N, C-alpha and C positions, 0 to 999 in steps of 0.2 A: 109217228105216233098218231093213232086215230083220235078223232074228237071224243069218242066214247071212252077209250082207254085213258085219255088225258083227264076227262071229267072225273072218272073213277079215282085216278091218282090224286087229283086235287081234293076230292072229298075225303079220301083216306088221310091225306096230309093234314087237312083242316081238322079232322076229328082227333088225330094224334096230337096236333098242336093245342087244341082246346083243352085237352086233359092235363097238359103239363106246363104250358107257357102262356104268359099273360100278353105278350106282344110278339107275334110272328110277322114277318114280311115276306110275301110271296111275289117273286119277280119273274116275269116271263122273258126268256131270252130267245133270240132269233135262231140260234144254233146251240148244239151241245159242244162244250169246250173239248179241246184235245187233252193231253196229259196235264195234270196239275203239279207240274214241276217247272218252276220259272226258267230253269236252264234248258229244258227240252221243249217248252211250250211255244206256240206261235199264233194262237187264235185270238181274235179281238174279244170274244166272250170269255175266254180264259182270263184275260186281263181284268175284266169286270169282276170275276170271282176273286182274283188275287188282290184286288184293291181292298177287300175286307179281310182277306186271309193272311196276307204277307205284307208287313211293313217294309218300306224302302228307306234307303239312306236319305233320299231327297224326294220331295213331292213338288207339285206345281200349284199355283194359284189360278183362279178363274181367268186372270189376264196373262197367264202363261209365264209367270215369273217363278224362279226356283225358290222354294221355301223349305225350312228344316222339317225333318221327320225323325228318323233315328239319329241322323247327324244334326247337332244343334248349331254348328257353325263350321266354316271351312275357309281355307286361305291358300293362295298360290304363291310359289316362289317367284322371284323376279324373272327368271328365265323360262317360266311356264313348265318346268319339268318335275315339279314336286307339288302334290296336293295333300294338304294335311287337314284331317277332319276330327272334330271333337264329337264324341258320342254321348247319348243319354246314358245316365248311370242307373236308370230304374226300369229298363226294358228286359223282359225275359221271354224265352221261347215257350210255346204251348206245352212242352214236356217239362218245364220248370228249370231248364238249364239257362245260364246267364247269357245275355246278348252283350258281349264286350268286344274289344278290339280283336282278340284272337278269333272270335266267331266270324267277324267280318273278313279277316284274312282267309279263313277256311272257305268262306263262300266265294270270294273273288278267285281263289285258286281253283275251286271246282268249276266255276263258270269258264275259266280260261283253259282248263286241262281235261275236263270230262269229255271223252270222245264223242258223246252224243249231244254235247252242248251246242245250242244255237246262239249263244252269247259270245262265242270266241271272237268273231269278227268285230263285235262292239267294243271289245277290250284289248285290241291288238296293241294299242299304244302303251298299255300298262306293262312295264318291265318287271316290276316287283311291288309287293305290298307287304307292309310289316306293322306289327303292333308296337308303337313307340310310347305307349303308356297303357294303363288298364282300359281307358276309354278314349284313346287317341290312336288313329290309324293313319299311316302315311303311304301314299301312292307315289312311286317313282316311275316316271314315264321315259320311254325311249325317245320320244319327240313330243313337242307341244301338241295338245289335243283339245281343240275348242268344243268338241262334242261330248267329252267325258261326263260332265254334270248331267247332260240330258240322258245319257245311258244309265247313270246311277239313279235317275228319277223314274226308271222303268224297270223291266225285269232283271237287268244286270245289277240293279241295286236292291233287289228283294232278298231278304235274309231267311235262310232255312236253318234249322237246328243242325249243327255239325254232328252231334251225337246221333240224331235220327238218320242223317245222310250216311254216316259210317255204318250204321246197323242195317239200313234198308237198301242201300245202293240205289239202283234204278227203280226199285219198288216204291221209293218215296213218291213217285208220280201218282200212286193210287192211295197214298196215306200221307199227305203233306203235313209237315210240322213246321210252322212259321212262327211269327210273333205278333200278328195283326190283332185287331180288336175282336175278331171272330176266329174260332178254331174249327178244324175239319171234324165232321161227325160221320157222314156217309155219302157215297155216290152210287147211283144206279144209272148206268149209261143209257142215254136217250130218255131218261125219266126225271131225275132230280139230283141236285147237289145240296146238301144240308150243312150249314154252319151254325155254330152256337156261340153265344157271347163268351168272351174270355175275360173272366172277372179280374185277372191279375194284370190286364193291360194297363199301361201307365196313363192312358186317357179314357179309361172305361166309363167315367162319369158322363162323357159326351155321347155315349152310344146307348140308345134307349130301346133298341130292338133286342129281344131275347134270342130269337132264332131267325136266320135268313134261309129261305128255300128258293133256289134257282131252278126254274122249270124250262127246259128247252122246248119251244113250240114254234117250229119253222113256219107254219101257216099263219100269216098276218091276220087273216079274218078270224081264225080260231083264237088267236092270242087276244085280239081286241074283244071278242065275245066273252071270253073268260074274265077280262077286266071289267066289262060292263056288268056282268053278273055278280061281281064281288069275289070270284074265286082267285083273282090276282089283285094285288095291291098296286102294282105298277108294271109297265113293260118298256123295253128299250126298242129303238128303231120302229116306231110307229110308221105304217105305210103312209107316204105323202098324201095319197088319195083319201086317207081317213082324217087328216089334220083338221079340216074344217068341221067335220062332224064331232070330233072330240072337243074342239073349242066352243061349240054351241051346246054341249051336253053339260047341264048343271051339276051332274054328279062326278064329273071328271075334271082334271087339270091337264094343261098342255104346257110343256117346257121344251125349249129348243136351244141349240148352240151350234155355231158354225164349226165344221170339222177341220182338222189339220191334214186329213189324208186324201185318198183317191180311190176310185174304182176303175178297173181297166180289164184288158185281155192280156194275160201273160202268154207269151209264145214260146213253144218248145223249139229252141234253135240248135241245141247241141246236147240234149239230155236223152240219149239212147236212140233206138231205131225209129221211134215215132216222130223224130225231128226230120226224118228224111223225106221231105215233101217240099213243094215250092214255097209254102207259107213259112216253113222253118228255115229254109236255106236261102231265100232270096228277099232282100230288104225291099225290093221294088213291089213284090206281092203284098208285103205287110203294109207298105205305104198306100197301095191301091185299096186295101181293106179299110184303112183309116179314112181315105178320101171319099169312100162310099157312104160314110156315116154322116148323118145330120145330127150333131150333138145337141143343138138347141131343140130340135123336134123331139129327140129322146127325152130331154128334160121336161118338156111340156106334156108329152103323151104318157110317159111312165111315172113321172114324179110331180105332176101338177105344177111345174115351174118352181118348185121349192128348192131344188138343188142348183149347182152351178156347172155348166158345161166346162170340160177341161181337156187339156192335151199335155199336161206336165205333171210332175210328182207333187206339186203344190198348187193350190187354187190361184186364180188370177188376182185375188185379194191379198195374197201373201207378199211380204217384202222380198221373198226369194224367187218370185215368178219372173221368168225371162220374157220381157215385153217384145223382144225381137222375134219371138215365135208365137204369135197370137193363135187362138183357136181358129182353125180353118173351117170354112164352109164346105158343104157337100159339093163334090165335083165329079160326077160320074164319067164325063168324057175324059178327064185326066186319069181317073182310076182305070178305065178301059185301055187307055194308051200305055199305062205302066204294065198292065197285064200282057198286052200284046208285045211290048218290048221284052218282057220276061219269057215270052214263048208259051204263055198259058192262055187258053181260051176259057175253059171252065175247070174248076177243081172242087172235089169234095173236101170238106173240112169239118172235123168234129170239134166242138167246143163244149167243155164241161161247165156246169154252173150249179150253184147251190139250189137244193130242191125246195125253195120257197117261192111263193107266187110272184113277188116283186122281181126277183132276179130272172125268173123264167119269162115273165112278161118282157123284161128288158131284152132278153136273148131273142125272143120272137120278133121284136121290132128290128133288132140288128140283123137277124136272119133275112127278113124281108128287104132291108135296105141294101145289104151287100150282094144279094142275088142279082141285082141289076149290073153289078160289076163283074160277075162271073163266079161267085162263090156259092156253092151248094152246101150250106151249113146244116149239120145235124146237131141237135142239142142233147147232151148227156146230163140229165138231172141226177145229182148225186148228193148224198148227205155230206155236210160241209167238212167234217173232220176226215172222212174218207176221200173227199176231193183233194184235200191237201196232201194226203198220203200218196195219191196217184201222181200229183205234181212232183213230189220229191222223188218218186220212183221213175219218173219219165213216162208214165203211162197216160199221155195226153198229147194233143196237138195244139190246142188252145184252151185256156182256162179263164173263165170270167171270175175274177177275184180282185179283192181290194186290200187296202191297208188303212188302218185307223188313223195313222199319222203321228208324227212326233214333233216336239217343240223345236228341235234343231233339224234343218233340212237333211243333214247326213242320215238321220234315222229313216227318211223316206227313200233313200237312194242306195247307200253304200252296200248294205247287205243283199240288195236285190240285183245289182248290175256289175259288181266287181267280180273278178274271176273266181275268187275263193269265198265270196259272200255266203253267209250262212243261210240266207233265204233265196239264193239265186237258183230257183227251180228251172229257169230258162236255160241255164248254163251259158248265157252270153258271156263273152270274154273279150275285152279290149284293153291292151296295155296302156293306151293313152287315157281311156276313161279311168282305169285304176290309178294312174299317175295323178290325174287331176283331182279325183275324189280324195286320195290320200293327202295331197297337198292342201286341200281345203280344210282338212282336219287340223292342220298346224297353224292356221291363220285366225287371229281373233278379230281383225278389222273387218267389219261387215261389208264394206264396199269391195275390198279385195277378195273376200270370200265369194261375194255375189258374182264377180267377174270370172272366177274359176268355175263356179257352177254353170255359168252361161256357156263356157267352152265345152264342158262335159255335156250339157244339154243339147248343144248343136250336133254332137256325134250321136247321141241317143235319139234325136229326132230323125236322123237318117237311118239308123239301124233298127229302131223300134222293137226291142225285145219285149217291151210292154207298150201296148196301145192304150193310152189313157182315154177315159170316156167322160167322167164327171166327178164332182166333189160333193160329198154328202153334207147335209145339215142334220145333226143329231136331233132326233125327235123322240121325246118321252111322253107317255100318258100315265096319269096316276089317278087313283081314287081321291076324292076330296078329303078323306080322313087321314091322308098321309101329309105330314107337314115337314118343313125344314129342308126339302130337297133343292139342290142347286145344280143346274147343268153346266158342265165343263166342256171346253173345246176338244178334249181328248176322248170324250164319249164315255168316260168311266162313271160308275155309280158310287158316289161317296156317301157314307151313311152317318157320319158325324152330325149330330143335331137332328137327325130324322126321327120322327115319331109316328106311330099309328094311334090316332085319337079314338 
């Protein structure tokens, strides 16, 4: 979207808002979300919208503890094979239909069985689910699953109206009907998503914004300019280079929280014809690419030192980080030796990246670094949702993409590197990695789980279907008249208690 078009859109939205609503909140997003169906969706910004649109069974606190949302309490059987949840008795969907145990059963069945569902791998342990009371639902598991609560605190736990799902089918993605504090009004792709306060929400009194308007603005400079001018109330993912300027601006607020996720380069190793090159077929070449990177220099040059260099699915500060594989320094001689061993002198390599200034600057730095090891990288700048579609279709060689992170480490790994993982666009497949990650799901003891993940990590460090680069710190900027916002480590924007003064 051009700056001129964006400005016109914002003015139109503001004029429309002023005539009918006392309190609108305009939020600048870094990308446009993909489909607004929790079962099919995969984007980080989509989760931001869902946070206000779709209630979940469970939520998390700022210190990453599981807390009630639609489920008021839950308990496990002694053998870990049965999870029983008690539900609120005062929740309804936006179409007025009741949110009861039967509705939860319908949602879990849809997530597990819809052919297009990306949640299936997250719920593989669930053998059956049934309504054992009007507001009681019981999950029966095929095997103990330490990750299930984490899955139910995210998109697998988001509830859609079964009546709307039956009536609309996959069309629900363009007209979602959930039960959250805000209901869907309209979406214009690449322009805006509009939500309106749902007066019948059980917690409506804690929501003080009448309407939320999400505006995708990939250009970080334009996004910040619109915040400074007052056309936005807040933005997510402030560019690190702008953090100091926002902190010194008396009209703005700065909020940050350490991320649970990562950014990296996903490699096409077995997803169609474009995997047929040394980068996709030879782990030595991928290792050479990784060794050609100076991750600390990337952090300083691109991110003003705000982020954390990384080489695993979790940051070095995480209790799940494997200390036996620390972040390596740059070693061009070792990289060149690996390329020679693989029989590669120089190779062309196309890497796609989101068309925002920060990711493109990152790729330009990477392009320069790996050239010394023999990689001639071309950068394909792509709109984010289109980039993900290309990944799924196998129309890529490398893709600079990340993951916002999950409370449980399984959420950062299983769907991406298991053979049938719903987000495994690399199509990497290792029976041993599958065995280990499936085993980790059945263990509740943290030390035992950590040891299993370390075994899997050792394989992944050799194969490198994903070349990890860094871990973000979530950065938000807000106008001073916005009060009550708190940053969470999952990067979501939670609007309970938020006001525009």
